[in-house]
N, C-alpha and C positions, 0 to 999 in steps of 0.2 A: 151711141158704135155698140151692137153686140155681138157678144164675146167669140162671137162664131169672122162675126167680121176684121178682132185683131187679131186671130186667127193669121186669118189672109193675109195680115196686111205684113208679118211678120216673118210673113213663108218666106219668104224674095230674105236671099241673105244680101243683096246688094241693098236691101232699105234697113237690113235688119246692120250691114257697114256702116250705111250712112250715119240713122241715129248714134252708130258708138262713138264715131270720132265724132258730132258736133253737143253729144251731149261733153267731151271734153274743152271742147270753142266752137264760140262758132266761127264761121267759114266765110269768104266769101267765093262765088262758083269758084273759082279753076284753081283759089285753094284744096278747096275739095276735090273736084272730080282727081287732082294731082296726091289730094292724099288716098282714099280710098281705087283709088288705079281701074277707072272707071273714063271710058268717054260720054264723049260733052252730049250723042243727042241724047245716048240709058240713060245716065247720069237727069237731064232735058225730063225722061216722063217717070222718071223714078223721084223724083224734085216733088212733080208734080201731081202726085198722085199719095206723096206721104203732104204736103199740106191740101192738097184734102180733104181728106182726114184728121185734120190739122194736128197733129204728130209734131211737123217742123212750121214753121213757118218764118218767113223774109220781113229782114223790117229796112228801118230810114236807109240805113247806114250802107246794103246792099249787100248784109253778110246773112244765110241764114243761124237760123235757130231753133235747140228742139223746143216748146211748148211746154211747160209747165204739164201738164197733159205725157206729152211726149218723153220726158227725162225720168216722170214716173216708170209708166210702160219699159222704157229699155231700163232702169234701175230691179226688175223684177226679174227680168232676163238671166240672172247666172242663174239660180235657186232650177232651174225648166234646162238650164244647160247643162250639169251638175244629173240632174236626175234624167235628165234624157241619155246624156254618154253611161253611163250606169245602168242605164234600166236591166241587163241582164242580170245583176245585183236585187234593184227594187222587183221585177215579176216572181223572186222568188224569197223576198223580206220582207214583211208585215210591218210600212213604217204608225199602224192605231195607236199606240202603245209612248208614244212621243205629239204630245201636247203641241194643239195647232199651232200659236204662234212660234215655238221654236222652228215646226214642220214648214212656217215660211218663208224659215233664217234656213236651210241647213243649207244652201249652197259653202256655210261657212267649214261644213265639213269638204265641201272641192278640191283642197289639199288633203284632207290624210290617203294615206293610203290602205287597200285594198288587202289582208292576208290574214290566208288557205292551206287548214292541214291548224288539226289538236295541234300537235308536234311543234310545231313554227311556230303560234300563235303561244304556247306555254316559253318557248326561250325566248324570243317578244319579249315579253312580259319579267318577263327574270335578266333580262341583258339591261331593263328600263331600269328596273325595278332597283339597280344598285343604288341609283347614287341617287336618289327621291328627297325631296327637303321641302321643309315651311310645311305640308298635309299631303294625305293621302288620300282621299273617295274613292269608298267600294259599292255598288250595288250588285247584285245578282240573286240567281237562287240554287248555289254552292262557291264553295270559299276555295279556291285556290292553295290548299292545302302544302301545298312544294315550298311555299310565301311566307311559311309558318319562320321560320328566319331572321328574315328580314323584317317579318313582321315585328319580330319582339325588339330587333335588333334599334328600328325603328319610335319604337315604344318608349325604349332606354336613351333614345337622345327626344322625346318629346318633343317629337311631331304627333298633329294631330290627325288620327289615323278616325273617319266618321266610317260606320256601314251598314246598310238597309240586306236583309237578308227573309225567307221567309221564317216566319216563327219557329215550324221544329226545328231546323238547323244549328238555331243558339248551342243545342245541347250535343253537340259533337264538334265542335274547337276546341280544339288540345294547345287553348294556349295559359300562359298560369294563371291565379286569381291573381294576383299583383294587375300583369298588363291589362288580364282581361274585364278589370275597373277602371284602364286611361283610355280603353274605345270606348266611342257614342254607338250606341247601336237602338239599332228604330225596326220595326218591322213591319212585313205586309202578309201579308195571307197568298199572295197572289205575285210575279211577279217573272213579265213578259216580257220586260232586254236587259241588255248589259252594260252596265257603263262605269268607268275606271277611272279616275282624270286626277293629274301630281303634274308639281314642278314641270317635268321633263318631258309628260306627255295625257294625253288622252286617249282614252279604247272608247271601240261601243259594239258590241255586238246585241241581230233585229231578231225576235222569231220568226223561222220557218216558217212552211207551209201546213206543217203540221199546229203548231201556235205557240212548238217551245225554243226557247236560245236555241240558238243556232252555235251549237261552240265548237264550227269547225270554217268558219267565217268572222273575220272583225275588219274592221277601219282603225286605223291610227292615226294619230294626228299629232301633230309638234309645234304649230304655230301655236303665236297665242287665238285669236281671232274659233280656231279649232277648239282650245281648248273650256276655252270661255262659252263656249258654247252648253261645252260637255255639263262644265259645270250648273249650267242652267237647269241644262236637266236632270242633273241632280238632286238639288237644291226643291227642285218642283215636287220631285215625291218624296225629298226628305221632312218640308215645311206639311207633307199632306197626309202620314202615316202617325202615329205616338209613340213612347220613346218609355225603352225599358229599361 
């Protein structure tokens, strides 16, 4: 099957509903039409089409199942849903700095909230950073200097802090020498996105059309899957740069 043929099959909301329902569990025809709220004529037509394309199959027990291929296809849909539902954001933001492996898992960000406005973003960061614990990882082309008091505080509490900055930024940091020694630093010649992750939240900023990080728009996430995705993104860059 060619990719354009697959997209044609997925262009029907009714067919998608059937695939999503059968992804949860196999069903008889009668149970399925009740679940997807479809009349029997339309359901028969769509089931025949999905069977012909080998996305589903009817087995000897009389129930319809997604094929292995069908399950693979429907499990790949969430990423496309997230991208299409946030098309206005992605039209204006460049995802190329995200490694391909994580780009394929971008639906992990689907529970996130898009915040706009520099003041709103900074105040949200500050509020969320008040009670962080464990670790704090941050990569950006600039350091939020208004966070310095919190940074000093959590360093005294023994928190692990890792940061990735442009090489020319380190001389501008206004931390005590003792606390500077507690932070793990790595540097890059150029940083094209910003990611922040801690126990309570994570944040992502992408570059705009001009190639510079858009400081006016950020995605905040609070669940584990969002945070784990951001942690992997940070570690991708952490592992690829030199230790200072």
